[in-house]
LOTORMAR-770268 format. One record per residue (C-alpha): x, y, z. Coordinates in steps of 0.1 Angstrom, whole numbers, always signed. Layout:
BEGIN
rec c1: X&c2: Y&c3: Z
...
***
This chain:
BEGIN
rec c1: -4&c2: +1&c3: +0
rec c1: +10&c2: +34&c3: -10
rec c1: -6&c2: +71&c3: -4
rec c1: -22&c2: +64&c3: -47
rec c1: -36&c2: +31&c3: -32
rec c1: -49&c2: +46&c3: +2
rec c1: -61&c2: +76&c3: -16
rec c1: -79&c2: +59&c3: -40
rec c1: -88&c2: +24&c3: -22
rec c1: -81&c2: +3&c3: -52
rec c1: -59&c2: -27&c3: -44
rec c1: -32&c2: -15&c3: -70
rec c1: -21&c2: +16&c3: -82
rec c1: -32&c2: +13&c3: -121
rec c1: -54&c2: +39&c3: -127
rec c1: -76&c2: +39&c3: -167
rec c1: -74&c2: +68&c3: -187
rec c1: -101&c2: +86&c3: -191
rec c1: -109&c2: +83&c3: -230
rec c1: -136&c2: +98&c3: -249
rec c1: -165&c2: +77&c3: -257
rec c1: -142&c2: +47&c3: -244
rec c1: -138&c2: +52&c3: -208
rec c1: -169&c2: +47&c3: -198
rec c1: -188&c2: +18&c3: -174
rec c1: -177&c2: -12&c3: -197
rec c1: -141&c2: -7&c3: -197
rec c1: -140&c2: +18&c3: -160
rec c1: -158&c2: -14&c3: -141
rec c1: -134&c2: -43&c3: -157
rec c1: -106&c2: -23&c3: -146
rec c1: -118&c2: -17&c3: -108
rec c1: -131&c2: -53&c3: -104
rec c1: -94&c2: -62&c3: -119
rec c1: -80&c2: -45&c3: -87
rec c1: -70&c2: -11&c3: -109
rec c1: -91&c2: +19&c3: -107
rec c1: -115&c2: +29&c3: -137
rec c1: -122&c2: +66&c3: -148
rec c1: -153&c2: +78&c3: -159
rec c1: -151&c2: +105&c3: -191
rec c1: -169&c2: +133&c3: -197
rec c1: -148&c2: +148&c3: -224
rec c1: -176&c2: +137&c3: -252
rec c1: -196&c2: +164&c3: -240
rec c1: -225&c2: +136&c3: -239
rec c1: -237&c2: +147&c3: -209
rec c1: -263&c2: +127&c3: -204
rec c1: -249&c2: +99&c3: -218
rec c1: -217&c2: +105&c3: -196
rec c1: -244&c2: +106&c3: -162
rec c1: -259&c2: +73&c3: -172
rec c1: -226&c2: +57&c3: -175
rec c1: -215&c2: +68&c3: -142
rec c1: -250&c2: +57&c3: -125
rec c1: -244&c2: +25&c3: -146
rec c1: -212&c2: +14&c3: -122
rec c1: -233&c2: +9&c3: -96
rec c1: -247&c2: -20&c3: -112
rec c1: -210&c2: -38&c3: -124
rec c1: -191&c2: -29&c3: -97
rec c1: -191&c2: -25&c3: -58
rec c1: -151&c2: -10&c3: -62
rec c1: -143&c2: +21&c3: -63
rec c1: -135&c2: +46&c3: -98
rec c1: -134&c2: +80&c3: -104
rec c1: -149&c2: +109&c3: -130
rec c1: -129&c2: +128&c3: -153
rec c1: -140&c2: +166&c3: -158
rec c1: -122&c2: +185&c3: -182
rec c1: -129&c2: +218&c3: -170
rec c1: -124&c2: +238&c3: -207
rec c1: -151&c2: +215&c3: -219
rec c1: -178&c2: +214&c3: -194
rec c1: -211&c2: +230&c3: -211
rec c1: -224&c2: +242&c3: -176
rec c1: -226&c2: +227&c3: -138
rec c1: -246&c2: +199&c3: -146
rec c1: -214&c2: +170&c3: -146
rec c1: -200&c2: +192&c3: -114
rec c1: -230&c2: +186&c3: -93
rec c1: -236&c2: +148&c3: -108
rec c1: -202&c2: +140&c3: -91
rec c1: -214&c2: +155&c3: -58
rec c1: -251&c2: +142&c3: -58
rec c1: -240&c2: +105&c3: -65
rec c1: -210&c2: +104&c3: -42
rec c1: -179&c2: +101&c3: -66
rec c1: -150&c2: +108&c3: -41
rec c1: -121&c2: +108&c3: -67
rec c1: -117&c2: +131&c3: -99
rec c1: -95&c2: +140&c3: -122
rec c1: -92&c2: +174&c3: -135
rec c1: -79&c2: +184&c3: -171
rec c1: -76&c2: +212&c3: -196
rec c1: -82&c2: +238&c3: -178
rec c1: -73&c2: +257&c3: -144
rec c1: -83&c2: +233&c3: -115
rec c1: -86&c2: +266&c3: -94
rec c1: -120&c2: +271&c3: -109
rec c1: -139&c2: +241&c3: -92
rec c1: -115&c2: +234&c3: -70
rec c1: -133&c2: +248&c3: -37
rec c1: -163&c2: +233&c3: -45
rec c1: -152&c2: +200&c3: -52
rec c1: -130&c2: +200&c3: -18
rec c1: -161&c2: +214&c3: +0
rec c1: -180&c2: +182&c3: -10
rec c1: -151&c2: +157&c3: +2
rec c1: -143&c2: +147&c3: -33
rec c1: -102&c2: +145&c3: -36
rec c1: -87&c2: +159&c3: -68
rec c1: -56&c2: +153&c3: -93
rec c1: -49&c2: +169&c3: -116
rec c1: -34&c2: +161&c3: -152
rec c1: -4&c2: +178&c3: -162
rec c1: +21&c2: +176&c3: -186
rec c1: +49&c2: +211&c3: -176
rec c1: +63&c2: +213&c3: -143
rec c1: +51&c2: +250&c3: -144
rec c1: +12&c2: +236&c3: -147
rec c1: +21&c2: +212&c3: -120
rec c1: +30&c2: +241&c3: -99
rec c1: +1&c2: +254&c3: -104
rec c1: -24&c2: +229&c3: -99
rec c1: -2&c2: +224&c3: -64
rec c1: -13&c2: +260&c3: -59
rec c1: -45&c2: +260&c3: -65
rec c1: -45&c2: +230&c3: -38
rec c1: -52&c2: +196&c3: -58
rec c1: -45&c2: +166&c3: -39
rec c1: -23&c2: +149&c3: -65
rec c1: -12&c2: +153&c3: -101
rec c1: -17&c2: +132&c3: -129
rec c1: +16&c2: +135&c3: -148
rec c1: +13&c2: +134&c3: -183
rec c1: +46&c2: +126&c3: -209
rec c1: +46&c2: +128&c3: -242
rec c1: +47&c2: +95&c3: -248
rec c1: +9&c2: +91&c3: -241
rec c1: -17&c2: +95&c3: -267
rec c1: -42&c2: +116&c3: -272
rec c1: -44&c2: +158&c3: -266
rec c1: -7&c2: +164&c3: -258
rec c1: +10&c2: +196&c3: -253
rec c1: +34&c2: +209&c3: -280
rec c1: +61&c2: +206&c3: -260
rec c1: +73&c2: +172&c3: -261
rec c1: +91&c2: +168&c3: -221
rec c1: +96&c2: +129&c3: -217
rec c1: +76&c2: +107&c3: -187
rec c1: +105&c2: +104&c3: -168
rec c1: +125&c2: +140&c3: -172
rec c1: +86&c2: +152&c3: -162
rec c1: +84&c2: +131&c3: -131
rec c1: +119&c2: +141&c3: -116
rec c1: +117&c2: +176&c3: -120
rec c1: +83&c2: +178&c3: -105
rec c1: +93&c2: +160&c3: -71
rec c1: +124&c2: +185&c3: -71
rec c1: +99&c2: +210&c3: -60
rec c1: +72&c2: +194&c3: -47
rec c1: +64&c2: +156&c3: -27
rec c1: +28&c2: +162&c3: -37
rec c1: +13&c2: +119&c3: -50
rec c1: +20&c2: +122&c3: -89
rec c1: +4&c2: +90&c3: -108
rec c1: +25&c2: +89&c3: -140
rec c1: +8&c2: +85&c3: -177
rec c1: +27&c2: +84&c3: -211
rec c1: +42&c2: +54&c3: -228
rec c1: +35&c2: +24&c3: -200
rec c1: +19&c2: -6&c3: -205
rec c1: +39&c2: -30&c3: -180
rec c1: +54&c2: -36&c3: -149
rec c1: +90&c2: -25&c3: -166
rec c1: +69&c2: +13&c3: -169
rec c1: +56&c2: +13&c3: -141
rec c1: +91&c2: +8&c3: -124
rec c1: +104&c2: +35&c3: -142
rec c1: +80&c2: +54&c3: -131
rec c1: +82&c2: +44&c3: -97
rec c1: +118&c2: +53&c3: -93
rec c1: +115&c2: +92&c3: -115
rec c1: +90&c2: +96&c3: -79
rec c1: +55&c2: +86&c3: -95
rec c1: +35&c2: +65&c3: -69
rec c1: +5&c2: +51&c3: -94
rec c1: +7&c2: +48&c3: -133
rec c1: -23&c2: +55&c3: -155
rec c1: -28&c2: +32&c3: -185
rec c1: -47&c2: +42&c3: -219
rec c1: -39&c2: +30&c3: -252
rec c1: -29&c2: -5&c3: -235
rec c1: -66&c2: -8&c3: -218
rec c1: -77&c2: +7&c3: -256
rec c1: -65&c2: -25&c3: -266
rec c1: -83&c2: -49&c3: -246
rec c1: -109&c2: -72&c3: -246
rec c1: -131&c2: -50&c3: -221
rec c1: -126&c2: -25&c3: -244
rec c1: -155&c2: -9&c3: -263
rec c1: -142&c2: +1&c3: -296
rec c1: -140&c2: -20&c3: -327
rec c1: -110&c2: -42&c3: -338
rec c1: -102&c2: -23&c3: -365
rec c1: -82&c2: -1&c3: -342
rec c1: -71&c2: -26&c3: -317
rec c1: -58&c2: -47&c3: -348
rec c1: -42&c2: -12&c3: -359
rec c1: -20&c2: -8&c3: -323
rec c1: -10&c2: -46&c3: -323
rec c1: +4&c2: -39&c3: -359
rec c1: +20&c2: -5&c3: -352
rec c1: +61&c2: -1&c3: -337
rec c1: +72&c2: +26&c3: -319
rec c1: +74&c2: +49&c3: -349
rec c1: +41&c2: +42&c3: -351
rec c1: +23&c2: +77&c3: -341
rec c1: +28&c2: +114&c3: -353
rec c1: +25&c2: +146&c3: -331
rec c1: +4&c2: +169&c3: -349
rec c1: -9&c2: +199&c3: -348
rec c1: +23&c2: +215&c3: -329
rec c1: +17&c2: +252&c3: -337
rec c1: -20&c2: +253&c3: -328
rec c1: -47&c2: +237&c3: -308
rec c1: -59&c2: +212&c3: -304
rec c1: -25&c2: +190&c3: -303
rec c1: -26&c2: +158&c3: -302
rec c1: -8&c2: +119&c3: -308
rec c1: -23&c2: +96&c3: -330
rec c1: -16&c2: +66&c3: -352
rec c1: +2&c2: +70&c3: -385
rec c1: -25&c2: +66&c3: -409
rec c1: -37&c2: +84&c3: -444
rec c1: -57&c2: +106&c3: -423
rec c1: -32&c2: +115&c3: -402
rec c1: -4&c2: +117&c3: -426
rec c1: -22&c2: +145&c3: -447
rec c1: -28&c2: +169&c3: -416
rec c1: +10&c2: +158&c3: -404
rec c1: +21&c2: +169&c3: -441
rec c1: -2&c2: +203&c3: -437
rec c1: +11&c2: +209&c3: -404
rec c1: -25&c2: +225&c3: -393
rec c1: -59&c2: +209&c3: -383
rec c1: -89&c2: +218&c3: -365
rec c1: -113&c2: +203&c3: -340
rec c1: -134&c2: +196&c3: -373
rec c1: -114&c2: +166&c3: -382
rec c1: -125&c2: +151&c3: -347
rec c1: -162&c2: +149&c3: -359
rec c1: -157&c2: +108&c3: -373
rec c1: -140&c2: +98&c3: -341
rec c1: -173&c2: +74&c3: -331
rec c1: -167&c2: +57&c3: -366
rec c1: -131&c2: +52&c3: -361
rec c1: -138&c2: +41&c3: -325
rec c1: -173&c2: +18&c3: -335
rec c1: -177&c2: +15&c3: -369
rec c1: -135&c2: +6&c3: -375
rec c1: -132&c2: +37&c3: -400
rec c1: -91&c2: +38&c3: -393
rec c1: -97&c2: +77&c3: -418
rec c1: -126&c2: +89&c3: -405
rec c1: -105&c2: +110&c3: -377
rec c1: -69&c2: +109&c3: -359
rec c1: -69&c2: +74&c3: -341
rec c1: -53&c2: +88&c3: -304
rec c1: -30&c2: +60&c3: -293
rec c1: +5&c2: +66&c3: -275
rec c1: +43&c2: +57&c3: -283
rec c1: +30&c2: +20&c3: -260
rec c1: +20&c2: +7&c3: -293
rec c1: +53&c2: -7&c3: -300
rec c1: +50&c2: -25&c3: -269
rec c1: +19&c2: -42&c3: -274
rec c1: +18&c2: -72&c3: -294
rec c1: -13&c2: -92&c3: -281
rec c1: -51&c2: -87&c3: -271
rec c1: -55&c2: -94&c3: -234
rec c1: -83&c2: -90&c3: -210
rec c1: -80&c2: -67&c3: -178
rec c1: -78&c2: -85&c3: -155
rec c1: -47&c2: -101&c3: -170
rec c1: -33&c2: -70&c3: -181
rec c1: -37&c2: -57&c3: -148
rec c1: -21&c2: -91&c3: -128
rec c1: +8&c2: -95&c3: -159
rec c1: +17&c2: -62&c3: -147
rec c1: +17&c2: -61&c3: -108
rec c1: +37&c2: -96&c3: -113
rec c1: +64&c2: -76&c3: -135
rec c1: +65&c2: -49&c3: -115
rec c1: +75&c2: -67&c3: -79
rec c1: +101&c2: -85&c3: -101
rec c1: +117&c2: -64&c3: -115
rec c1: +121&c2: -42&c3: -82
rec c1: +133&c2: -76&c3: -62
rec c1: +156&c2: -81&c3: -94
rec c1: +169&c2: -45&c3: -93
rec c1: +169&c2: -47&c3: -49
rec c1: +198&c2: -72&c3: -59
rec c1: +221&c2: -48&c3: -80
rec c1: +240&c2: -22&c3: -59
rec c1: +278&c2: -3&c3: -70
***
């Protein structure tokens, strides 16, 4: 047990990333039931559907779970009110200044971790009063900072300035990555792409197979000179964006056709560099069990090496 498992009340400090449309009750409950910590997304903007997914968790798991609140994308305070009404105890915030809602959430007894891609963002979040950080390295998929700072440099940089609990995110798929993150100062990990390619993931098999068929160089960082900056799989669709150098949010309109109908050129297929480490579709339970076993083995082996 460490600070993260004490806070989450989960068996293991393994958190599932809050991926839009994907991180709903089917996947989140599987993660929680396997000893990890499932998170329901709200970044899709489908407020009523997200509310239903939060409520559905009660029928699928008796284990703890959380909700992500992307501050810039919240249409109103209805989602804030919902997490309070549903007695959610843990929230991650992202895409904005956590100070906007931190007092409302904290007054309701909710623990708040804020996702950050930089040291400056981390220090600002700490000053705002968050309980912890989800530290996102450039290796991860989805929305990214155009300043490409690797996870392990970022973890160490933040740890030099604060002792706040950190969850490491970006490029982690197994116990080796988990052990490396812990060595750099994290006390938990968040996995996105690894869970996207799990048996319980709701995405189309075309997307899962594209992850399995890619190597560590199989993603682009797109739109670095504008917003949103994202990391996505290399496809015909994303090559055109990469060559052009710019994109806007209209490029994301077809994301559900990609996720659920398998059209890999309907939108950017958000994924991290960890695709190069994934070569098999496994159950969530297997992923978590193997990660923990490998983590413990790596730590045991490392303890025997001293100079």
